C-alpha positions in Angstrom: -59.8 -85.7 -224.1 -62.8 -87.5 -222.8 -62.7 -88.2 -218.8 -61.3 -91.9 -219.0 -58.4 -90.8 -221.0 -57.0 -88.8 -218.2 -53.8 -89.9 -215.8 -54.3 -90.7 -212.4 -51.9 -87.9 -211.8 -52.8 -85.3 -214.5 -55.3 -83.1 -211.7 -55.3 -80.1 -213.9 -56.9 -82.1 -216.7 -59.0 -83.5 -214.5 -60.1 -80.1 -212.8 -62.1 -79.1 -216.0 -64.5 -81.9 -216.0 -65.7 -81.3 -212.5 -68.9 -79.0 -212.1 -69.2 -77.2 -208.9 -72.7 -77.1 -208.1 -74.5 -74.3 -205.9 -77.9 -74.2 -204.1 -80.1 -72.2 -203.3 -83.6 -71.9 -201.4 -86.3 -69.4 -202.8 -88.1 -68.5 -199.2 -88.2 -71.7 -197.1 -86.4 -70.6 -194.1 -87.4 -67.0 -193.5 -85.9 -66.0 -190.3 -83.1 -63.9 -191.6 -84.6 -62.2 -194.1 -88.9 -61.5 -193.0 -91.2 -63.0 -195.8 -91.1 -64.1 -199.3 -90.9 -60.7 -201.2 -88.0 -59.8 -199.2 -86.3 -63.2 -200.0 -86.4 -62.5 -203.5 -85.7 -58.6 -203.2 -82.7 -59.9 -201.4 -82.1 -63.0 -204.0 -82.1 -59.8 -206.6 -80.0 -58.1 -204.1 -76.8 -60.0 -204.7 -77.2 -60.8 -208.3 -77.2 -57.6 -209.5 -74.1 -56.7 -207.4 -72.4 -60.1 -208.5 -72.9 -58.3 -212.0 -71.6 -54.6 -211.2 -68.1 -56.9 -210.1 -68.6 -59.0 -213.1 -68.8 -56.1 -215.4 -66.1 -54.2 -213.9 -63.6 -57.9 -214.3 -64.5 -57.8 -218.1 -63.6 -53.8 -219.1 -60.2 -54.5 -216.6 -59.5 -57.3 -218.7 -60.2 -55.5 -221.8 -58.2 -53.3 -220.9 -55.8 -55.2 -219.9 -55.8 -57.1 -223.6 -56.0 -53.9 -225.2 -52.6 -52.5 -224.0 -53.9 -49.9 -221.9 -51.7 -50.5 -218.8 -52.3 -46.7 -218.2 -55.9 -47.1 -216.9 -54.8 -50.6 -214.7 -54.1 -48.2 -212.0 -56.9 -49.7 -209.9 -56.6 -53.6 -208.3 -57.9 -56.3 -210.7 -62.0 -55.7 -208.8 -62.6 -58.6 -206.8 -65.0 -58.9 -203.7 -65.0 -62.5 -202.1 -68.7 -62.2 -201.1 -69.6 -62.1 -204.4 -67.3 -64.6 -205.9 -69.7 -67.4 -206.3 -71.9 -65.7 -207.6 -70.1 -64.2 -210.4 -69.0 -67.8 -211.2 -73.1 -68.1 -211.2 -73.1 -65.9 -214.3 -69.5 -66.3 -216.0 -71.8 -70.0 -216.4 -68.5 -71.8 -214.0 -71.0 -73.0 -211.4 -74.3 -74.2 -211.8 -77.9 -73.7 -209.9 -80.0 -75.4 -208.1 -83.2 -74.1 -207.5 -85.6 -74.8 -205.2 -89.1 -72.8 -204.4 -92.5 -74.0 -203.0 -95.6 -72.8 -204.5 -97.1 -69.9 -201.6 -99.7 -72.0 -201.9 -98.6 -74.1 -198.8 -98.0 -71.1 -197.3 -101.2 -69.5 -197.2 -103.4 -71.8 -194.5 -99.6 -72.5 -192.1 -99.8 -71.0 -188.8 -97.3 -70.9 -186.1 
């Protein structure tokens, strides 16, 4: 179904055409991180944590699909802090990344 074929009141069909975007800046506002390497380290750490949650969710869903109900004693692995990055890893959210070259910061004095 194309977007122009979706009726005005068909909200659920329309949502499938919406794209969520997420903007990441890499190293421009360093007040909370220290320096550019620290901000990259924080970014990599966040994606690593999101990947752990994604893999745990995938394992949980695979066990549920295979009928292994005894292995589902724990609740579904989910954390709102990492939900957006898990969706990025699943391809549900598109990322717009901005990063200035380090040569722009070399002669900067504050």
